[in-house]
C-alpha positions in Angstrom: -19.4 15.7 27.8 -22.9 14.5 26.6 -23.8 14.7 22.9 -26.8 14.1 20.7 -25.6 11.0 19.0 -27.0 9.3 15.9 -27.8 5.6 16.6 -28.8 3.6 13.6 -32.0 1.6 14.2 -32.7 3.5 17.4 -35.0 6.2 16.0 -32.5 8.9 15.2 -30.7 11.1 17.8 -30.7 10.5 21.6 -28.5 11.9 24.3 -25.5 9.6 24.7 -21.8 9.9 25.5 -19.4 9.1 22.6 -17.7 6.5 24.9 -21.0 4.6 25.0 -21.0 4.4 21.2 -17.5 3.1 21.3 -18.6 0.4 23.8 -21.8 -0.4 22.0 -20.5 -0.8 18.5 -16.8 -1.6 19.0 -16.8 -3.2 22.4 -14.0 -0.9 23.7 -14.1 0.7 27.2 -12.0 3.6 26.2 -10.3 5.4 23.3 -6.6 5.0 22.4 -4.2 7.9 22.8 -5.4 11.0 20.8 -8.5 9.3 19.4 -11.0 11.0 21.7 -9.4 14.4 21.2 -9.8 14.0 17.4 -13.4 12.9 17.7 -14.3 15.9 19.9 -12.5 18.3 17.7 -14.5 17.2 14.7 -17.8 17.1 16.6 -17.1 20.7 17.5 -17.0 21.6 13.8 -13.2 22.1 13.5 -11.3 21.2 10.4 -8.7 18.8 11.8 -5.5 17.2 10.5 -4.7 14.0 12.5 -1.2 12.6 12.4 -1.3 9.0 13.6 1.2 6.2 12.8 0.1 3.2 10.8 -2.1 0.9 12.9 -3.0 3.8 15.3 -6.8 3.5 14.8 -7.4 6.4 12.4 -10.6 5.1 10.9 -12.3 4.9 14.3 -12.0 8.6 14.7 -14.2 9.6 11.8 -16.6 6.7 12.3 -17.4 7.8 15.9 -17.4 11.5 15.0 -19.9 10.9 12.1 -22.2 8.9 14.3 -22.3 11.9 16.6 -23.5 14.2 13.9 -26.7 14.3 11.9 -26.1 13.5 8.2 -23.7 11.3 6.2 -19.9 11.0 6.3 -18.1 10.9 2.9 -14.8 9.0 3.2 -12.3 9.8 0.4 -9.6 7.2 0.0 -7.6 5.7 -2.9 -7.6 2.2 -1.2 -10.3 -0.1 -2.6 -9.2 -2.8 -0.2 -9.8 -0.5 2.7 -13.2 0.6 1.3 -14.4 -3.0 1.1 -13.0 -4.1 4.5 -14.5 -1.1 6.4 -17.9 -1.2 4.7 -18.1 -4.9 5.5 -17.0 -4.2 9.1 -19.5 -1.3 9.6 -22.4 -3.4 8.2 -21.4 -6.2 10.5 -21.8 -3.7 13.4 -25.3 -2.7 12.2 -24.2 0.7 10.7 -25.3 1.6 7.2 -22.3 2.0 4.8 -21.6 1.6 1.1 -18.7 2.2 -1.3 -18.5 3.2 -4.9 -15.4 2.0 -6.6 -13.8 0.9 -9.8 -15.4 -2.1 -11.4 -18.9 -1.6 -10.0 -21.8 -1.6 -12.4 -23.6 1.7 -13.2 -26.8 0.2 -11.7 -25.1 -0.6 -8.4 -23.6 2.9 -8.2 -26.9 4.5 -8.9 -28.7 2.4 -6.3 -26.1 3.5 -3.7 -26.4 7.1 -4.6 -30.2 7.0 -4.3 -29.9 5.5 -0.8 -27.5 8.3 0.1 -29.9 11.0 -1.2 -32.7 9.4 0.7 -30.8 9.7 4.0 -30.6 5.9 4.3 -26.8 5.9 4.5 -24.3 6.9 7.2 -21.0 6.3 5.4 -20.2 6.6 1.7 -16.6 5.6 0.7 -15.4 6.9 -2.7 -12.1 7.4 -4.5 -10.8 11.0 -5.2 -11.2 10.3 -8.9 -14.9 10.1 -8.4 -15.0 13.8 -7.6 -14.1 14.6 -11.2 -17.4 13.3 -12.5 -19.9 16.1 -12.9 -22.8 13.6 -12.7 -21.5 12.5 -9.3 -21.1 16.1 -8.1 -24.8 16.8 -9.0 -25.9 13.8 -7.0 -23.6 14.8 -4.1 -25.2 18.2 -3.8 -28.5 16.5 -3.0 -27.1 14.7 0.0 -27.0 15.8 3.7 -23.3 15.6 4.5 -22.0 16.2 8.0 -18.3 15.3 7.6 -15.6 14.7 4.9 -12.9 12.3 6.0 -9.8 12.4 3.8 -7.7 9.3 4.2 -4.0 9.2 3.1 -4.2 13.0 3.2 -0.5 13.4 2.3 -1.5 12.6 -1.3 -2.9 16.2 -1.6 0.5 17.8 -1.2 3.0 18.0 -4.1 5.7 17.9 -1.4 4.4 14.5 -0.2 5.9 11.2 -1.3 2.8 10.1 -3.1 1.2 13.2 -4.7 -2.0 12.6 -6.5 -3.5 15.6 -8.4 -7.0 14.2 -8.1 -6.9 15.0 -4.4 -6.9 18.7 -5.2 -10.6 18.4 -6.3 -11.6 17.7 -2.7 -11.4 21.4 -1.8 -13.8 22.3 -4.7 -16.7 20.3 -3.2 -16.3 21.9 0.2 -18.0 25.0 -1.2 -21.3 23.0 -1.5 -21.2 22.0 2.2 -19.9 25.0 4.2 -21.1 23.5 7.5 -19.3 20.1 7.1 -15.8 20.0 8.6 -12.9 18.0 7.1 -10.9 15.4 9.0 -7.7 14.7 7.2 -5.7 11.7 8.2 -2.2 10.5 7.5 0.5 8.4 9.0 3.3 10.2 7.2 3.7 13.9 7.0 6.7 16.2 7.4 6.2 19.7 8.8 6.2 21.1 5.2 3.6 18.6 4.1 1.5 19.1 7.2 1.2 22.8 6.4 0.4 22.2 2.7 -2.4 19.7 3.5 -4.2 22.3 5.5 -3.7 24.9 2.8 -4.9 22.6 0.0 -8.0 21.5 1.9 -8.8 25.1 2.7 -8.9 24.7 6.5 -10.8 27.5 8.2 -8.0 27.7 10.8 -4.8 25.6 11.2 -5.5 22.7 13.5 -3.2 19.7 13.9 -3.5 16.9 16.4 -0.4 14.6 16.4 0.4 11.3 18.1 4.0 10.2 18.7 5.3 8.3 15.7 7.3 6.1 18.1 6.7 2.3 17.7 8.1 0.8 20.8 7.8 -2.8 19.6 9.5 -2.4 16.2 13.3 -2.9 15.9 14.6 -0.9 12.9 17.6 -2.6 11.4 19.8 -1.7 8.4 22.2 -4.4 7.1 24.9 -3.8 4.5 25.4 -7.2 2.8 26.8 -8.2 -0.5 24.8 -11.4 -0.6 21.2 -10.0 -0.1 19.6 -13.2 -1.2 21.5 -15.2 1.4 20.7 -12.7 4.1 17.0 -12.7 3.1 16.9 -16.5 3.3 18.7 -16.6 6.7 16.4 -14.0 8.3 13.2 -15.8 7.1 14.5 -19.2 8.1 15.5 -18.0 11.5 12.3 -16.1 12.3 9.8 -18.4 10.5 6.8 -16.0 10.9 4.4 -13.9 8.9 6.4 -11.5 6.7 6.3 -9.0 3.9 9.3 -8.5 1.6 9.2 -5.3 -0.4 11.0 -4.8 -3.7 10.8 -2.1 -6.3 10.2 -4.2 -9.5 7.5 -6.7 -10.4 9.9 -9.2 -11.9 12.1 -9.1 -8.7 9.0 -9.9 -6.6 8.3 -12.9 -8.8 11.9 -14.1 -8.8 12.3 -13.7 -5.0 9.1 -15.7 -4.4 10.3 -18.5 -6.6 13.7 -18.4 -4.8 12.1 -18.7 -1.4 9.8 -21.5 -2.5 12.8 -23.3 -3.9 14.3 -23.1 -0.4 11.3 -24.5 1.4 9.8 -21.1 2.5 6.2 -20.7 1.4 6.0 -17.4 -0.4 3.9 -15.7 -3.0 4.3 -12.5 -5.1 2.0 -9.5 -5.5 2.2 -6.4 -7.8 0.0 -4.1 -9.8 0.5 -6.2 -13.0 -2.0 -8.8 -11.6 -5.7 -8.6 -12.3 -8.2 -7.9 -9.5 -9.1 -11.5 -8.9 -5.5 -12.7 -8.8 -4.6 -10.0 -6.2 -7.6 -10.8 -4.1 -6.8 -14.5 -4.1 -3.1 -14.0 -3.1 -4.1 -11.5 -0.5 -6.6 -13.8 1.0 -4.2 -16.7 1.2 -1.6 -14.5 3.0 -4.2 -13.2 5.4 -5.3 -16.8 6.2 -1.7 -17.8 6.8 -1.7 -20.3 3.9 1.3 -18.4 2.5 3.2 -16.7 5.4 5.6 -14.6 3.2 4.4 -12.1 0.6 7.0 -10.6 -1.7 5.6 -7.5 -3.2 6.0 -4.1 -4.7 4.4 -1.1 -2.9 1.1 -2.0 -4.5 0.6 -4.4 -1.5 -0.4 -3.5 2.0 -2.3 -0.2 1.7 -5.4 -0.5 3.8 -4.6 -4.1 4.9 -4.6 -4.5 8.6 -3.0 -7.9 9.5 -1.9 -7.6 13.2 0.6 -10.5 13.4 3.2 -9.5 10.7 6.4 -10.1 12.6 8.9 -8.8 10.0 8.9 -6.4 7.1 12.0 -6.6 4.9 13.0 -4.0 2.3 15.0 -5.9 -0.3 15.5 -2.6 -2.2 16.0 0.8 -0.8 12.8 3.0 -0.9 13.1 6.5 -2.3 11.6 8.3 0.8 11.5 7.8 4.5 7.7 8.5 4.3 7.3 5.3 2.2 9.7 3.3 4.3 8.0 4.3 7.6 4.5 3.5 6.2 5.6 0.1 4.9 7.7 -0.8 7.9 4.8 0.2 10.1 2.8 -2.8 8.8 4.8 -5.0 11.2 3.8 -5.6 14.8 0.4 -4.0 14.8 -0.6 -6.4 17.6 1.9 -4.6 19.8 4.3 -7.6 20.0 8.0 -7.5 19.1 8.5 -7.1 15.4 11.3 -6.2 13.0 11.8 -3.8 10.1 14.9 -4.7 8.1 16.4 -2.8 5.2 19.0 -4.7 3.2 21.5 -2.9 0.9 24.9 -3.0 -0.7 27.0 -0.3 -2.3 25.4 -0.9 -5.8 21.9 -0.3 -4.4 23.0 2.9 -2.7 24.5 4.2 -6.0 21.3 3.2 -7.8 19.2 5.2 -5.3 21.2 8.3 -6.0 20.6 8.0 -9.8 16.8 7.9 -9.3 16.6 11.7 -9.3 17.6 11.8 -13.0 15.2 9.0 -13.8 12.2 10.4 -12.0 12.9 13.9 -13.4 14.0 13.4 -17.0 15.0 16.5 -18.9 12.1 18.7 -20.2 13.0 17.9 -23.8 12.2 14.3 -23.1 8.9 15.1 -21.3 7.8 17.1 -24.4 8.8 14.1 -26.6 6.6 11.8 -24.5 3.7 14.3 -24.8 4.1 14.4 -28.6 4.3 10.6 -28.8 1.1 10.2 -26.7 -0.8 12.4 -29.0 0.4 10.4 -32.0 -0.3 7.1 -30.2 -3.9 8.0 -29.6 -4.2 9.8 -33.0 -5.3 13.1 -31.5 -5.2 16.2 -33.7 -3.9 19.4 -32.2 -6.7 21.4 -30.5 -8.8 18.3 -29.8 -9.0 15.4 -27.2 -10.1 17.4 -24.2 -12.2 15.2 -21.9 -11.4 12.0 -23.8 -10.0 8.9 -22.1 -7.8 6.4 -23.9 -6.9 2.9 -22.7 -3.1 2.9 -22.2 -0.7 0.0 -22.2 2.6 1.6 -21.2 4.7 -1.4 -22.2 3.4 -1.3 -25.8 3.7 2.5 -25.9 7.4 2.6 -25.0 8.2 -0.3 -27.3 6.4 1.4 -30.3 8.3 4.7 -29.8 11.6 3.2 -28.5 11.4 5.1 -25.2 12.8 4.3 -21.7 10.0 2.7 -19.5 10.8 4.3 -16.1 11.7 7.7 -17.6 8.5 7.7 -19.6 6.3 7.0 -16.6 8.0 9.8 -14.8 7.4 12.2 -17.7 3.7 11.2 -17.7 3.5 11.9 -14.0 5.0 15.4 -14.5 2.5 16.1 -17.3 -0.2 15.0 -14.9 1.1 17.4 -12.2 1.2 20.1 -14.8 -2.6 19.6 -15.4 -2.3 18.5 -19.1 -3.3 14.8 -18.7 -4.1 12.2 -16.1 -3.1 8.6 -15.9 -5.8 6.7 -14.0 -7.2 3.2 -13.4 -10.5 4.6 -12.2 -12.1 4.1 -15.7 -12.4 0.4 -15.4 -12.7 -2.1 -18.2 -15.6 -4.1 -16.8 -16.0 -7.9 -17.1 -18.1 -9.3 -19.9 -19.8 -12.6 -20.4 -21.9 -14.4 -23.0 -23.4 -17.9 -23.1 -21.5 -20.2 -25.5 -24.4 -22.7 -25.6 -28.0 -22.4 -26.5 -30.8 -22.6 -23.9 -31.5 -26.1 -25.0 -27.9 -27.2 -24.5 -27.8 -25.4 -21.2 -30.7 -27.4 -19.9 -28.7 -30.6 -20.5 -25.7 -29.2 -18.5 -25.3 -30.7 -15.0 -23.6 -28.1 -12.7 -20.6 -29.4 -10.7 -21.7 -27.7 -7.5 -24.4 -25.4 -6.1 -22.4 -22.3 -6.9 -22.3 -23.0 -10.6 -26.1 -23.6 -10.5 -26.8 -20.3 -8.7 -24.5 -18.3 -11.0 -26.2 -19.7 -14.1 -29.7 -18.9 -12.7 -28.7 -15.3 -11.8 -27.0 -14.7 -15.2 -30.2 -15.8 -17.0 -32.5 -13.9 -14.7 -30.6 -10.6 -14.4 -28.9 -10.2 -17.8 -31.3 -10.2 -20.8 -29.7 -10.9 -24.2 -26.8 -12.9 -22.6 -27.4 -15.8 -25.1 -26.9 -13.6 -28.1 -24.3 -11.0 -27.1 -21.7 -10.1 -24.4 -23.1 -8.3 -21.4 -21.3 -6.4 -18.7 -21.3 -8.1 -15.3 -20.1 -7.2 -11.8 -18.4 -10.0 -9.9 -19.0 -8.1 -6.7 -22.8 -8.1 -7.4 -22.8 -11.8 -8.1 -20.7 -12.4 -5.0 -23.2 -10.5 -2.8 -26.2 -12.3 -4.3 -24.8 -15.8 -3.8 -22.9 -15.1 -0.6 -19.5 -16.4 -1.4 -16.0 -14.8 -1.5 -14.9 -12.9 -4.5 -12.0 -15.3 -5.2 -14.4 -18.3 -5.2 -16.7 -16.4 -7.6 -13.8 -15.9 -10.0 -13.0 -19.6 -9.9 -16.7 -20.5 -10.6 -16.8 -18.3 -13.7 -13.5 -19.6 -15.0 -14.7 -23.2 -14.4 -17.8 -22.5 -16.5 -15.7 -20.9 -19.2 -13.3 -24.0 -19.3 -16.4 -26.2 -19.8 -17.4 -24.0 -22.7 -20.7 -23.0 -21.1 -19.9 -19.3 -21.1 -17.3 -17.0 -22.7 -15.9 -14.9 -19.9 -13.7 -11.9 -20.3 -12.5 -10.6 -16.9 -12.1 -6.8 -16.4 -8.7 -5.3 -16.1 -7.1 -2.4 -14.3 -5.1 -1.2 -17.2 -4.4 2.5 -17.0 -6.2 5.2 -19.0 -4.8 8.5 -20.2 -7.4 11.3 -19.7 -6.8 14.6 -21.5 -7.7 17.6 -19.3 -6.8 20.0 -22.1 -6.8 19.8 -25.9 -3.6 18.6 -27.4 -1.2 21.5 -27.7 1.5 22.3 -30.2 4.9 21.5 -28.5 5.8 25.2 -28.6 2.8 25.9 -26.3 3.6 23.2 -23.8 5.1 24.8 -20.6 6.4 22.7 -17.7 6.1 25.0 -14.7 8.6 25.3 -11.9 5.9 24.0 -9.5 5.6 20.8 -11.6 9.3 20.3 -12.2 12.1 22.3 -10.5 10.4 22.7 -7.1 9.4 19.1 -7.0 12.8 17.9 -8.1 14.4 19.9 -5.3 12.0 18.3 -2.8 12.6 14.8 -4.2 16.4 15.3 -4.0 16.0 16.2 -0.3 14.0 13.0 0.3 16.6 10.9 -1.4 19.4 12.5 0.7 17.4 11.8 3.8 17.2 8.1 2.9 20.9 8.0 2.2 21.6 9.5 5.6 19.4 7.0 7.3 21.0 4.0 5.5 24.6 5.2 6.2 24.0 6.3 9.8 26.3 4.6 12.3 25.7 6.6 15.5 22.1 7.8 16.0 19.1 5.7 17.1 17.0 4.8 14.0 13.7 5.3 15.8 14.8 8.9 16.8 16.0 9.6 13.2 12.6 8.7 11.8 10.7 10.7 14.4 12.9 13.8 13.9 12.3 13.5 10.1 8.6 13.9 10.8 9.2 16.9 13.1 8.9 15.1 16.5 11.7 15.9 18.8 12.3 13.2 21.4 15.5 12.2 23.0 15.0 8.7 24.5 16.6 6.0 22.3 14.7 2.9 21.4 17.3 0.5 22.7 16.3 -2.2 20.1 17.5 -0.9 16.7 20.7 -2.1 15.2 22.6 1.1 16.2 21.4 0.9 19.8 22.3 -2.7 20.0 25.7 -2.0 18.4 26.3 0.7 21.0 25.4 -1.8 23.7 27.6 -4.4 22.1 30.6 -2.1 22.2 30.1 -1.8 25.9 29.8 -5.6 26.3 31.9 -7.2 23.5 31.3 -10.9 22.9 33.8 -13.3 24.4 36.2 -14.1 21.5 37.5 -17.1 23.3 34.0 -18.5 23.5 33.4 -17.8 19.8 36.7 -19.5 18.9 35.7 -22.6 20.9 32.2 -22.6 19.2 33.8 -22.5 15.7 36.3 -25.3 16.5 33.5 -27.4 18.0 31.4 -27.0 14.9 34.3 -27.9 12.6 35.2 -30.8 14.7 31.8 -32.3 13.9 31.9 -31.8 10.1 33.2 -29.5 7.3 31.2 -26.3 6.9 30.4 -23.8 4.2 31.8 -20.5 5.5 28.5 -18.7 5.2 26.5 -21.4 6.9 29.1 -21.7 9.7 28.8 -18.0 10.5 25.0 -18.2 10.6 25.4 -20.8 13.4 26.7 -17.9 15.6 24.5 -15.3 17.2 24.0 -12.1 15.2 26.0 -10.2 17.8 28.9 -12.6 17.4 29.1 -12.8 13.7 31.5 -9.9 13.2 33.9 -11.3 15.8 33.4 -14.7 14.3 34.8 -13.5 10.9 37.9 -12.1 12.8 38.4 -15.4 14.6 38.1 -17.4 11.3 40.8 -15.2 9.7 43.1 -15.8 12.7 42.5 -19.5 12.7 43.3 -19.6 8.9 46.5 -17.5 9.5 47.5 -19.9 12.3 46.9 -22.9 9.9 44.5 -24.4 12.4 41.8 -24.6 9.8 42.0 -24.6 6.0 39.9 -24.3 2.8 39.1 -27.8 1.7 37.2 -26.3 -1.3 36.8 -22.6 -2.3 34.0 -22.0 0.3 34.3 -25.2 2.4 36.2 -24.9 5.7 37.8 -27.9 7.5 39.9 -28.4 10.7 43.3 -30.0 10.6 42.9 -33.3 12.5 45.7 -32.6 14.9 43.9 -29.5 16.0 40.6 -31.0 17.1 41.2 -29.9 20.6 42.0 -26.4 19.5 45.8 -26.8 19.7 
């Protein structure tokens, strides 16, 4: 099928096959499974929902489709890391692309919008929050848009695991561009969510293209262990490869990273409590393999495509199979053997079941939080609509003696109900001011060329910087000088330490935005759609995770696929259950295991846990049974509470 395809720098549209674009700009001879079908569907003007697993090449589908249409593609995504990476990649390929995101100066954003209106742009990446701005909508109407690509489309469904009310605004802007189709993309959507995505995005007709969620190279493993720390250490020592360890709490991420470093495994931590520069620096070190293990909350990984992650470990149980599948899917994107391991004990399973009450506190508590917010921001009843207030949740809960996790859950329910919104999109921008006079600055000798270039740009581009703080954009400075963002942050900090400038980095602290005036509590209504219906759906998700964790018979790969509505029957043969089934057919040789244990103890005394780790994973259970038998027969004994030794007259196993 030949198409009129837009080729940047080639004088507009010429007749060319989409596979030629693929070859010319990406160097591939052919599309992956389902990619071509998606591209042709969008080119034909059909609203399309594409279900592709993580690492399946989703972004290429809208990029090729947009190049085949006249006009610009607007990509809506919550992932700033993805925006930056893809814009950089497209520019590298000679394709015009820009992104407008949190932390960017007003001047930069205006410049990009002008380029888009002037038809000088092919791709514009934005966050869904940007659609709430009336000024942005006015500028958007002046653009020639050929396609809307909605990434992480499950966020538009209240039945999804990561519902974001701002996504609901996407359908509103479609009315301005009736000829532009929507391509919605997600790696995780159950049949119910699939239907809801199409409804919320106002598809002209239902149209879903789905790829198998099977990941042939990932071995899904669930281990019940009382000593999760010991098991984590054993796995990482044994595998010694690039890894991600997911945990629910920020403090746990920091503690685990310290624990691993203390045991000679290079690790770092990552969570939403870090500022932008810290996150970028940690992320870059991990991507460059300076730190092979990243211990993180779910704030890490979205939009990051590192192909050689060999193992993803969940130290805590996630609260949905959607989240688990997405996070586990960051392993083995290069197609080589990889592992997704979930560690748990009975206490963790019990805690999982109690999350329902924490995530859906009683309505009385939700109303209490709403009242406290109004008092915290000093908003009178009947006022506050449209106002944004900087919000420190830790200070808030401390001031009003509230429970932290239940309070955040209450705020989310109020957000779903349409009363308020908690967002980081209104960014506290970085500020800077010279601490020395022009005369003193002339006496300063920069340590390197970067310091000199930064000082020159600051003086040239920011009038008044010697007498007052001015807002700056680290991204702009980075692009002007041509260094990495992390290095720019280090240069600015260095100048601040030398007392040449006073530098206040921006932060990503949340803001509370009031969509309605503050109401009297008697007027506040929490609808079934915002509470009861969602609680029921969340309970079903928790129960599905519990079933997955406790399963002893069914293939884990098939369980995940069936959860997402894909009915296949061929087992993976590499998950723990498949291997266990195989093991039952071919039980380890207990005589051989006994000989191995006696041989090891004949060389030295062993800590019982370390001794068991000398055996293969498939032999460990039988090894425990053999140890008990040897202890009962008095062949070995406890020299210390956890130290095993062999009786000297039994060195030959007698």
